[in-house]
C-alpha positions in Angstrom: 90.2 -3.2 67.8 86.5 -3.5 68.4 85.1 -2.8 72.1 82.0 -4.0 73.6 80.7 -1.7 76.4 79.0 -2.8 79.5 76.4 -0.9 80.7 77.2 0.8 84.3 75.1 4.1 84.2 72.6 6.0 82.3 75.2 8.5 81.8 77.6 6.3 80.4 75.2 4.8 78.5 74.1 8.2 76.9 77.7 9.2 76.1 78.3 6.0 74.1 75.4 6.6 72.0 76.1 10.2 71.6 79.9 9.2 70.5 78.4 6.8 68.3 75.9 9.3 66.4 79.1 11.8 66.1 81.4 9.1 65.0 79.4 6.8 62.8 82.8 5.1 61.6 82.7 3.4 65.1 80.8 0.0 65.5 79.3 0.3 69.4 78.0 -2.8 70.9 76.4 -2.6 74.4 77.0 -5.9 76.6 74.3 -5.8 79.8 75.0 -8.4 82.2 71.6 -9.9 83.9 72.4 -7.8 86.9 72.4 -4.8 85.2 69.4 -5.1 82.7 67.0 -7.9 83.4 63.5 -8.8 82.2 62.3 -7.7 85.2 64.4 -4.6 86.2 68.1 -4.3 87.0 70.4 -1.8 89.0 71.2 0.4 85.8 68.3 2.8 85.8 65.9 0.3 86.8 65.5 -0.5 83.2 63.9 -3.7 82.1 65.2 -5.6 78.9 62.7 -4.2 76.9 63.1 -0.6 78.3 66.7 -0.8 77.9 66.3 -2.1 74.4 63.8 0.5 73.0 66.0 3.5 74.8 69.1 2.4 72.9 67.6 1.7 69.5 65.3 4.5 69.0 68.5 6.8 69.3 70.7 4.8 67.3 69.2 1.7 65.5 73.0 0.7 64.3 74.2 0.0 67.8 74.3 -3.7 68.5 73.1 -5.4 71.8 74.6 -8.4 73.5 73.4 -10.1 76.6 76.7 -10.7 78.6 76.8 -13.8 80.7 73.7 -15.1 80.0 72.6 -18.6 81.7 72.0 -20.2 84.8 73.0 -18.5 88.2 74.2 -15.2 86.3 71.3 -13.3 87.6 70.1 -11.7 90.9 68.8 -14.8 92.0 69.3 -18.3 91.3 67.8 -19.7 88.4 68.3 -22.0 85.4 68.2 -18.5 82.9 65.4 -19.6 80.5 63.0 -17.0 81.6 65.7 -14.3 80.8 66.6 -15.7 77.7 63.2 -15.5 76.4 63.0 -12.0 76.8 66.5 -11.4 75.5 65.7 -13.1 72.3 63.1 -10.7 71.5 65.5 -7.6 71.7 69.2 -8.6 71.5 71.3 -8.9 68.6 73.8 -11.3 70.2 73.9 -13.9 73.1 77.0 -14.7 75.1 76.0 -18.1 76.4 77.8 -18.6 79.8 76.7 -21.8 81.9 80.1 -21.8 83.3 79.8 -20.4 86.8 77.1 -23.0 87.9 78.3 -25.7 85.9 82.3 -25.6 85.5 82.6 -29.2 84.8 83.8 -29.3 81.0 81.0 -31.7 79.9 78.1 -29.9 81.9 79.3 -26.5 80.5 79.2 -28.0 77.2 76.1 -29.6 77.2 74.3 -26.5 78.7 76.0 -24.5 75.9 74.3 -26.2 73.4 71.1 -26.8 74.8 70.7 -23.0 75.4 71.6 -22.1 71.9 69.2 -24.4 70.5 66.5 -23.0 72.9 67.4 -19.6 71.5 67.5 -20.5 67.9 64.1 -21.8 68.1 63.1 -18.5 69.4 65.0 -16.2 67.1 66.9 -17.8 64.4 68.7 -14.5 63.5 70.4 -14.3 66.9 74.2 -14.5 66.6 76.3 -16.0 69.8 79.3 -16.0 71.9 80.8 -19.1 73.4 83.5 -19.6 76.3 83.7 -17.6 79.5 86.1 -15.4 81.4 89.1 -16.9 83.8 87.4 -15.5 86.7 84.5 -17.6 86.5 86.0 -20.7 84.9 89.8 -21.0 83.8 90.4 -23.3 80.8 93.5 -24.4 79.0 94.0 -24.3 75.2 93.1 -28.0 74.8 90.0 -27.6 76.9 89.0 -24.5 74.5 89.3 -26.8 71.5 87.3 -29.6 73.3 84.7 -27.0 74.1 84.7 -25.5 70.2 85.1 -28.7 68.6 82.0 -30.4 70.7 79.8 -27.7 70.0 80.3 -27.6 66.4 80.0 -31.5 65.7 76.8 -31.5 68.0 75.0 -28.7 66.8 73.1 -28.6 63.2 75.8 -26.6 60.6 73.0 -23.7 60.1 72.9 -23.3 64.1 76.8 -23.4 64.4 77.2 -20.7 61.8 75.3 -18.2 64.0 78.3 -18.5 66.3 80.6 -15.6 65.8 82.6 -14.8 69.1 84.7 -17.0 71.3 86.1 -15.7 74.6 89.9 -16.1 75.0 92.1 -16.2 78.0 95.4 -14.4 78.6 95.6 -13.9 82.8 93.1 -10.9 83.1 91.9 -10.8 86.6 89.8 -7.7 88.1 90.4 -6.9 91.9 90.3 -3.9 94.1 89.7 -1.6 91.0 92.8 -3.0 88.9 93.4 -5.6 86.3 95.5 -7.5 88.7 96.2 -10.5 86.4 99.8 -11.3 84.6 99.3 -10.9 80.7 100.3 -14.1 79.2 101.2 -13.3 75.8 101.8 -17.1 74.6 98.5 -17.9 75.9 96.6 -15.2 73.9 98.4 -15.7 70.6 97.6 -19.6 70.7 94.2 -19.3 71.5 93.7 -16.4 69.2 95.0 -18.9 66.3 92.9 -21.5 67.4 89.7 -19.8 67.5 90.4 -18.3 63.9 91.0 -21.8 62.9 87.2 -22.5 63.7 86.5 -19.3 61.8 85.4 -17.4 64.9 86.3 -13.9 66.1 88.8 -13.9 69.3 87.0 -11.8 72.2 88.7 -10.8 75.8 86.7 -10.2 78.7 87.7 -7.8 81.6 89.7 -5.4 79.5 89.3 -2.6 82.2 92.4 -0.8 83.4 94.5 -2.2 80.6 97.3 0.4 79.4 97.0 1.4 75.7 100.3 -0.1 75.2 98.9 -3.5 76.0 95.9 -3.3 74.0 98.0 -2.4 71.0 100.1 -5.3 71.8 97.3 -7.6 72.1 95.9 -6.2 69.0 99.4 -7.1 67.0 99.0 -10.6 68.5 95.7 -11.2 66.5 92.9 -10.4 69.1 90.1 -8.7 67.6 87.8 -7.5 70.5 87.6 -6.5 74.0 85.0 -6.1 76.8 85.2 -3.3 78.8 82.7 -2.6 82.0 83.4 -1.9 85.5 86.3 0.5 84.5 83.3 2.8 83.0 81.6 2.8 86.3 84.6 3.9 88.0 85.2 6.6 85.5 81.8 8.3 86.6 82.3 7.6 90.3 85.8 9.2 90.2 84.1 12.4 88.7 81.3 12.2 91.4 83.9 11.5 94.4 85.9 14.5 93.2 82.8 16.5 93.6 81.5 15.5 97.1 84.6 14.9 98.6 84.5 18.6 100.2 81.2 17.8 101.8 81.5 15.6 104.6 77.7 14.5 105.1 77.5 14.0 101.4 80.5 11.8 101.3 79.6 9.9 104.7 76.1 9.2 103.3 77.5 8.0 99.8 80.0 5.7 101.7 77.5 4.2 103.9 75.1 3.3 100.7 78.0 1.5 99.0 79.0 -0.3 101.9 75.5 -1.4 102.8 74.8 -2.6 99.4 77.7 -5.2 99.8 78.3 -5.0 96.1 82.0 -4.1 96.8 82.7 -7.6 98.3 82.6 -9.2 94.7 85.8 -6.9 93.5 88.2 -7.3 96.4 90.4 -9.3 97.9 89.4 -11.2 101.2 91.8 -8.9 103.2 90.3 -5.7 101.8 90.5 -3.0 104.6 87.1 -1.4 103.9 87.2 0.9 107.0 90.5 2.7 106.1 89.9 2.6 102.2 86.7 4.5 101.7 87.7 6.2 98.5 88.3 2.6 96.8 85.0 0.9 98.4 83.1 4.0 96.7 85.1 3.9 93.6 84.5 0.0 93.1 80.8 0.2 94.3 79.3 3.4 93.8 77.7 2.7 90.1 75.5 0.2 91.7 73.5 2.8 93.9 73.1 5.5 91.0 69.6 4.5 90.9 69.1 5.0 94.8 66.7 7.7 95.8 68.9 9.0 98.5 71.8 9.2 96.1 70.0 10.9 93.5 69.1 13.3 95.9 72.7 14.1 97.0 73.3 14.4 93.4 71.3 17.4 92.8 73.3 19.4 94.6 76.1 19.1 92.0 74.7 20.6 88.7 77.8 20.7 86.6 78.7 17.1 87.6 76.9 15.5 84.7 78.7 17.5 82.1 81.9 16.5 83.7 81.0 13.0 83.5 80.0 13.1 79.7 83.2 14.6 79.1 85.0 11.9 80.9 83.4 9.3 79.1 84.0 10.7 75.7 87.6 11.0 76.4 87.6 7.7 77.3 86.3 6.3 74.0 88.5 8.9 72.3 91.7 7.4 73.9 90.3 3.5 73.4 90.1 4.5 69.8 93.7 5.5 69.3 92.2 9.1 68.8 95.1 10.7 71.3 97.7 9.3 73.5 98.7 10.4 77.2 102.4 11.2 77.7 103.3 9.7 81.2 107.1 10.9 81.3 109.2 13.5 80.2 110.2 13.3 76.2 113.5 14.7 77.0 114.8 13.0 80.2 112.3 10.4 80.6 111.5 11.7 84.4 108.1 10.7 85.5 108.4 13.7 88.0 106.2 15.9 86.2 103.4 18.5 87.2 100.1 19.3 85.4 99.9 23.1 84.9 96.0 23.1 85.2 94.0 21.5 88.0 91.6 20.3 85.4 91.7 19.1 81.7 90.6 21.7 79.2 89.5 20.3 75.7 91.2 21.3 72.3 90.3 20.3 68.6 92.8 17.8 67.4 93.7 19.9 64.1 94.3 23.4 63.0 93.1 22.3 59.5 90.7 24.1 57.2 87.7 22.5 55.4 85.1 23.7 52.8 82.4 22.0 54.7 81.5 21.4 57.9 83.0 18.0 58.8 83.1 15.3 61.5 85.7 16.2 64.1 87.3 15.1 67.2 88.4 16.8 70.3 91.0 15.5 72.8 91.6 16.8 76.7 94.2 19.5 76.9 96.8 20.2 79.7 100.6 20.8 80.3 103.1 19.0 81.8 105.9 20.5 83.6 109.0 18.2 84.0 110.7 18.8 87.7 113.9 17.4 86.4 114.8 19.1 82.9 112.1 21.9 83.3 110.7 21.4 80.0 107.0 22.0 79.2 105.1 19.6 76.9 101.6 18.6 76.3 100.1 15.8 78.2 97.8 14.8 75.5 99.1 14.2 71.8 96.6 13.5 68.7 96.7 11.0 66.0 99.0 12.2 63.3 96.5 11.2 60.7 93.8 13.5 61.9 96.3 16.4 63.2 97.7 16.8 59.7 94.8 15.5 57.7 94.1 19.1 56.2 97.2 21.3 55.1 96.6 24.7 56.5 99.8 26.2 56.0 100.3 28.7 53.3 102.9 31.6 52.2 100.3 34.6 52.3 102.0 37.9 53.6 105.1 39.4 53.7 106.5 38.0 56.7 106.3 34.4 55.5 107.9 35.4 52.1 110.6 37.3 53.7 111.4 34.4 56.2 111.5 32.2 53.2 113.9 34.1 51.4 116.1 34.7 54.0 116.1 31.3 55.4 117.2 30.5 51.6 120.0 32.7 51.4 121.2 31.5 55.1 121.2 27.8 53.7 122.8 28.6 50.3 125.8 30.1 52.2 127.0 26.5 52.8 128.8 25.7 49.5 129.3 21.9 50.3 125.8 20.8 50.1 125.3 17.5 48.0 121.8 16.5 48.1 118.8 17.8 50.3 116.1 16.2 52.1 113.4 18.2 53.5 111.1 17.3 56.1 107.5 18.3 56.6 107.2 20.7 53.1 103.6 21.0 52.4 104.2 23.1 49.2 107.7 23.0 48.3 108.1 26.8 48.6 111.4 26.7 50.1 112.6 23.9 47.7 111.6 25.9 44.6 113.7 28.9 46.1 116.9 26.7 46.8 116.7 25.1 43.4 116.8 28.3 41.5 120.0 29.0 43.1 121.6 25.3 43.5 121.8 22.1 41.3 121.2 19.3 43.4 119.0 16.3 44.1 116.1 17.5 46.4 113.8 15.1 48.1 110.7 16.0 50.4 109.2 13.8 53.0 105.5 14.8 53.7 102.4 12.9 53.8 100.3 15.7 52.5 102.2 17.4 50.0 100.1 19.8 47.4 103.0 21.5 45.7 104.6 20.7 42.2 107.2 17.8 42.1 108.5 17.6 38.6 112.2 18.1 39.8 111.5 17.2 43.4 111.2 13.5 44.8 108.6 13.1 47.3 108.0 10.7 49.7 104.5 10.3 50.7 105.3 9.4 54.5 106.4 10.4 58.0 110.2 10.8 58.6 109.8 8.1 61.3 109.0 5.6 58.7 111.8 6.4 56.0 115.4 5.3 55.9 117.4 8.4 55.2 120.2 6.6 54.3 118.7 5.5 50.8 118.6 9.2 50.1 121.3 10.9 48.2 121.6 13.8 50.5 124.4 15.1 53.1 121.9 17.8 54.4 118.4 17.8 56.2 116.3 20.6 56.6 113.5 21.1 58.8 111.5 24.2 58.6 108.9 24.9 61.2 108.9 21.2 61.7 111.2 20.0 64.6 108.8 21.2 67.4 106.0 19.2 65.8 107.5 15.8 66.5 106.2 14.0 69.1 109.4 12.1 70.2 112.2 14.3 69.3 114.9 12.1 70.6 113.9 9.3 68.1 114.2 11.7 65.5 117.6 13.3 66.3 118.6 9.7 66.9 117.5 8.7 63.4 119.4 11.3 62.0 122.6 10.7 63.9 122.4 6.7 62.7 122.1 8.2 59.0 126.1 8.8 58.5 125.2 10.4 55.0 123.7 13.3 56.7 126.3 16.0 57.6 124.2 19.1 57.9 121.2 20.0 59.6 119.0 23.0 58.9 116.4 24.3 61.3 114.0 27.3 60.5 112.7 27.2 64.3 110.0 29.7 66.2 111.5 31.7 68.3 109.6 30.1 71.2 112.2 32.2 74.0 110.4 35.4 72.5 106.9 34.3 72.0 106.1 32.8 75.7 107.3 35.7 76.9 105.6 38.3 74.7 102.0 37.0 74.5 102.4 35.3 70.9 100.0 32.4 70.7 101.9 29.7 69.2 103.0 27.5 72.1 101.9 24.2 73.0 99.1 23.7 71.0 97.8 20.6 69.0 100.8 20.7 66.8 103.4 22.6 68.9 103.5 19.8 71.6 106.5 20.7 73.8 108.5 24.0 74.8 112.3 24.2 75.2 114.8 27.2 75.4 117.0 28.0 72.6 120.1 27.0 74.8 118.5 23.6 75.6 117.7 23.0 71.9 121.4 23.7 71.2 122.7 21.3 73.7 120.1 18.8 73.0 121.6 18.5 69.2 125.1 18.5 70.4 124.6 15.5 72.6 123.6 13.6 69.7 126.8 14.7 67.8 126.0 17.9 65.9 127.7 21.0 66.9 126.0 24.5 66.5 128.0 26.3 63.6 125.8 29.4 63.6 122.6 30.9 64.1 120.4 34.0 63.1 117.2 35.4 64.7 115.0 36.6 62.2 113.1 39.6 63.9 112.4 37.5 67.0 110.0 35.4 64.7 112.3 32.7 63.8 115.6 31.1 64.4 118.0 30.0 61.6 120.0 27.4 62.9 122.9 25.4 61.3 124.6 22.1 62.8 127.1 20.2 61.4 128.1 16.6 62.3 131.3 16.4 64.5 134.1 14.5 63.1 136.9 12.1 64.9 136.3 13.9 68.4 134.5 12.3 71.8 131.2 14.4 72.7 131.2 15.5 76.2 127.5 16.0 76.8 126.2 19.1 78.1 123.4 19.2 81.0 119.7 19.7 79.7 117.9 22.0 81.6 115.8 24.9 81.0 116.1 28.1 83.0 112.9 29.8 82.9 110.4 27.7 81.2 108.2 27.1 84.4 107.7 30.7 85.3 107.5 31.8 81.8 104.6 29.1 80.9 102.8 29.7 84.0 102.7 33.8 83.2 101.8 33.1 79.7 98.9 30.7 80.4 97.8 33.0 83.4 97.6 36.0 80.8 95.8 34.0 78.2 93.1 32.7 80.9 92.8 36.6 82.1 92.3 38.1 78.8 89.8 35.1 77.7 87.8 36.1 81.0 87.7 39.5 80.0 86.7 38.8 76.2 83.7 36.6 77.7 82.4 39.2 79.8 82.8 41.7 77.3 80.6 39.6 74.7 78.1 38.9 77.3 77.7 42.5 78.0 77.3 43.6 74.6 74.5 41.3 73.2 74.0 43.6 70.3 77.2 43.3 68.9 78.5 41.1 66.3 82.1 39.5 67.2 84.8 38.2 65.1 88.5 37.1 65.6 91.7 37.5 63.7 93.6 35.5 62.5 92.3 32.2 61.4 95.4 30.1 62.6 97.2 28.9 65.4 97.1 32.2 67.2 93.7 32.0 68.0 92.7 28.3 68.7 94.7 28.6 72.1 92.0 30.9 73.0 89.1 28.2 72.2 91.1 25.6 74.1 91.2 27.5 77.3 87.6 29.0 77.5 86.8 31.5 75.0 82.8 31.4 74.1 84.0 30.9 70.6 80.1 29.7 69.8 79.4 33.8 70.6 81.8 34.6 67.6 80.0 35.3 64.3 83.2 33.8 62.4 86.8 34.2 62.0 88.9 36.4 59.9 91.8 36.3 57.4 93.3 37.6 54.5 94.9 34.5 52.9 92.9 33.3 49.8 93.8 29.8 50.9 91.5 30.3 54.3 88.6 32.5 53.2 85.6 30.6 52.7 86.7 27.6 54.8 85.5 26.2 58.2 88.2 25.8 61.0 88.2 22.3 62.3 86.1 21.2 65.5 84.7 24.8 65.8 82.9 25.2 62.7 83.8 29.1 62.3 83.4 30.1 58.7 86.6 32.5 57.7 85.7 35.8 55.8 88.2 38.4 54.7 89.4 40.9 57.2 89.9 43.6 54.7 86.6 43.3 53.0 85.1 43.6 56.8 87.2 46.8 57.3 85.8 48.5 54.4 82.4 47.9 55.6 79.7 50.3 56.7 78.2 47.9 59.1 77.4 48.8 62.6 77.9 47.0 65.8 80.7 44.6 64.6 83.7 44.2 66.6 86.9 42.3 65.5 89.3 41.0 68.1 93.0 40.8 67.1 94.6 37.6 68.5 98.3 37.1 69.7 99.7 36.8 66.1 103.1 38.8 66.8 104.8 40.1 63.6 101.5 39.5 61.6 99.7 42.3 63.3 102.0 44.5 61.6 101.0 43.6 58.2 97.4 44.8 58.9 96.1 48.3 57.9 93.4 49.0 60.7 93.3 52.6 60.1 90.4 54.4 58.4 87.7 51.8 59.3 84.6 52.1 61.1 84.9 48.9 62.7 85.8 48.5 66.5 89.2 47.0 66.7 90.4 45.6 70.0 93.9 43.9 70.3 93.2 41.7 73.1 97.0 41.7 74.4 95.9 45.2 75.3 93.0 44.4 77.4 
C-alpha cells in the first residue's frame, strides 16, 4: 500500500522527511490542501507554496508533492482557484483537480475538471493529475464515476489524458468527531477499483484516517493501491501535547480557548457536539490549526522534551502503516481484552537480534508489555515483521552450555523407540538434526526460512510453519527446539499440529522461564520471545489440544526438555489456563532491570575517562538497550563466538570484539559489564585480568 500524507504540522513534515531519508525504499508523497499551504501562506508554519516546496525538496528531492483538493472554493476564501494553480504548477509534481465542492452537478464538475487540467498542462506539461473527490464533498455511484472518467478521456487530447494517474474511489469513509465513522462498503470498493483499473488509472482513497490495520490489509487485498491520511497526524501530535499540558490548568485552558475561538473544530464534528463538556476532544480535533499561533508557541516552550516525543509518535505510526510491526489488542491465550500495560510509556526496541558485517538500515518499534487480568499471562504489546526479525541468523552452537544441551536433548528424544519420521521447526543450522541422524535412520524435514546448514540428507522447506501442510510430510514426530516461545499466535500453531493426525509426538526444548524471570536472566519478553507463561500453564495448554505430558527434564535451570503424546480415544477434560506468579515476577524483573540501568548510566556518566563494553552480544544485553541503557556510551559489545566477532548488532550499530582478547589486554581505563546471561557466565574465565569487570546483577 502506498500512503499520501497530509501536511498538518512542521513536526509531522520533519518526521516524515526523516523517515524517508532513513528508509529510502518507501516512496513518500505530501498532499497539502490549499488551507494548509497556499501561494500567499497557510496555517501550517505560515508557509507559502514556494517556501514549503523548497523546504521539502532541499532535504529530500525524491519526495513527491501533490496539491490536494485544488480548485474553486477549496481555499480559505471563495475563489475560482486559478491563482493558486499558477503557483502550484511551478512547484508540485501532481495536481488533484477537485471542483466538486463548489460545482457538485455531474456535468459542471466534469467541465471544470477538464478546463483546469488544460490550464495546468499549458503551464507545466510534466504535471500529473488525480481526478474525482471524496464522499464528504460529493458522493458518486459506480455509473457516475464511469461517466466522469470516460467523458474526461473523450474530451481531452490523448497526450493530456495520459497525465492523469490517479482516480479517487469511494467506499464509505466519513470523518467525524476525530473518528472514521463511515461504514466500509467492500463491494463498492471492489467495483470502483476494477473500473478505475480498466481505464489504466491508479485507485486512491481519501480519508484513510483512524482505520485499523486489519481493514487496510483487507482493502489492499481488494485491489486498493493508495490511501490519503491527514487529520489523524494532526491528532497524533496533539495527543502528545495534551498529555504534557494536562497537569497545568492555566496552559490547558488557554489552549482550549485558542482552539475554540478558531472555529476550525466545527468542520469535523456533528451538529450536537457538546463542546463545553468535551474539551479534550475539541482540542484533539482542532489543536493542529493553532500550532503556529504565537500564544501556543509561547506555552510550548515550557515543555522541552515534547518535540522528541512527537517525533517518536509519528515514526511509530509510519512503521505501523508500513506493516513493520503490529499491535496486540487482546490476550493471545484467552482472547481477553482485559489487559494492562506494564509501563506508563512506550520504550523503543530494534526489531531484530541479528548480526551484520556492515552497518545496515534498521527499524525500531515501540516496546511495552501487556499483562492479562484473566489468565495472568504476559506478552509483548508490539510484534515485528517476521521477515525483519529473522532476516539474519544470529544463533550458533558456540560454548559448552549449548553443546551439552544439544547432546542431552538428542539423547532425550532417542529414548522414544517409535519415531517414524521427524519434522523440526526453526532449525537454523541443523545441529540437532545431525546429532539425531547419527543415531537413528528416519526421514528428516526442517522447516526454516533462514537455514544455513548442510542438507544432503535433510529435506529443508524454506518457509514458516504457518504456511506448511504437515500432513504432506512423512513424520509422526515434531521437534521445536527454542522455537515455541517465538510464535506470535501459539494457539494457531498447536491447533495446526492437532489437525495433522500424522503427528503423534511433540518435543519441546523450552527455555526455563520460571527460573529466568526470578533470577535476573535477561531472556524474557524481547523482540523474539514475545510471551511469558509458567511451565504448568504450558503443560495444560498442550493438554487442552489433546496432547498429554509424558515426561519432562529440567536441564540446569536453562532449558526444559518436554515430551507430549497425542491422546488416543479419550475425551479431553480441559484444564484451567492460569498463571499464578507471572504478574508479580514480571513486575519485579523489570523493576530490577530499570534500577540496574540507572546505576550503569550514572556510572558511565561519572567516569567519562573510562572505556565501557558489555558482554555478551546476544539476547541478554538488548533488553538493557531497550529499557534505557545509554548504549551510545559503549565502545562496543563483546563475545567469544567466531560467528559474532567482527559484526555489528542490528539497530544499535555496536561492533562486536573478542572478550578473551580484551581480557588479555594491558589497556587501562577499560570496564566490561557482564550482563544477565545465566549459565553462560560460568563459561568465562574472568581471573588474572587487569580489565575492570562489573557483573551488573551484583550492582
